[in-house]
C-alpha positions, 0 to 999 in steps of 0.5 A, a space after each residue: 376116619 382116623 387120620 393115621 388110617 387116612 394115611 395108610 389108605 393113601 400109601 395103599 393106593 400109591 402101591 396099588 397104582 404101581 401094581 395096576 400099571 405093571 399089569 398092563 406091562 408084564 413084559 417089564 416085570 422082573 422076577 427072582 426067587 428069594 427062597 423055595 417056592 418064594 418069589 419077588 418082583 421088581 414091582 413088589 419092591 417098587 410098591 414097598 418104596 411107594 408105601 414107605 415114601 408116603 408113610 415116611 412123609 407123614 410119620 418120619 419117626 415111625 418104625 416100618 417092617 416091610 416084607 422085601 426090605 426089612 426094617 426102616 427106622 430105629 425100632 424104638 418108636 411106639 408106632 410100628 407099620 407092618 406092610 406087605 406091598 404085594 400079597 399074592 405075588 405068585 398070582 400077580 406073576 401068573 396073571 391071576 387077578 387076585 392080590 392085594 396091598 396090606 398095611 397095618 400099624 401097631 401102637 405099643 404092641 397092639 394093632 390099631 390101624 389096618 388097610 388091605 387094598 385090592 387094586 384091580 377091584 377097587 376094594 378097600 377093606 379098613 379097620 381102627 381098633 374099637 371102631 369096626 371094620 369097613 369095605 369101601 366105607 360100609 360096615 362089614 361083619 363075619 357070618 354067624 353060622 352055628 357050625 361047619 354045616 354050610 360053611 365056605 372055608 378058605 385055606 392056604 397050601 403049605 407050599 413052603 412047609 411040605 414037611 407038614 403036608 400029611 398033617 395038613 392033608 388029613 385036616 383038609 379032609 376032615 374040614 372038607 367033609 364037614 363044611 360045604 366047600 373049600 377055596 384056595 385063593 393065594 392071598 392070606 390078606 384078602 382071605 382074612 378080609 373075605 372072612 371079615 366080610 362074610 364071603 368066607 366063613 373061616 380060614 386056616 394056613 401054616 407058617 404065615 408071616 406077620 406081614 401076611 396077616 397083620 392088617 387082616 387080623 385087626 379087620 377080622 377082629 373088628 368085624 366080630 371075628 377071632 383068630 388063634 393058633 391051631 391049639 386055640 391059643 395066641 401063639 400064632 404071631 411066632 408060629 404063623 399058624 392061623 385059624 380065623 373065623 366067627 367064634 362058633 365056626 372057629 371052635 368047630 374048625 379047631 375041633 376038626 383039626 386037633 386029631 391030625 396035628 403034630 406036636 410041632 403044629 400045636 406049639 
């Protein structure tokens, strides 16, 4: 295992310990609203600090971007960590046991290492560039369905982007008819890992942030999957509009989605 990945796993487990401990003391969790339908807790912030502490101890010169506190460092290193200390905060607040710690490393602009840790199930999804993807040390691969027939898809509702709701609803209807079923779990990081592990066959969502999908993207790619924007291109880093699946399922999803998308969603 790559030494930097080992440190990332250590950091993820440190944050996971903070989160798991809080699950038994929910009366001490403090929740505030940082935007429309966007919540943060003191546990998000404590978990982020736990990650930063571990990374800073081993890599004091690396840059770090965290969901809760922005940039750490001078933004001039070849190494940039992208962290989401608690992906699925709303699930956590409501006591729904589905959330994760997400940590990715970019080296000279390319995703290089990734870990997504589910602290309640003890599942550690990992990837190193060019070395495949693993779940608790065992190799994982995407499914190889030829089309959407029989596919189980995952999605995220556009709760922060309700002006896209009509286009999303029509897209949902088309994909729901063509696929076997659709799930909505509340954690994009885990959704991408579940596609990588073959639990889901595809995933799409509007308006994600880099910390939502950076680690999941590398894990998915190393498991044989593809990721694109809604037009089938690579602009998802800017738009946050994500489609992820094995190659043939990705093509089928894009074909089904295209007639319903507005010009804004195709950028």
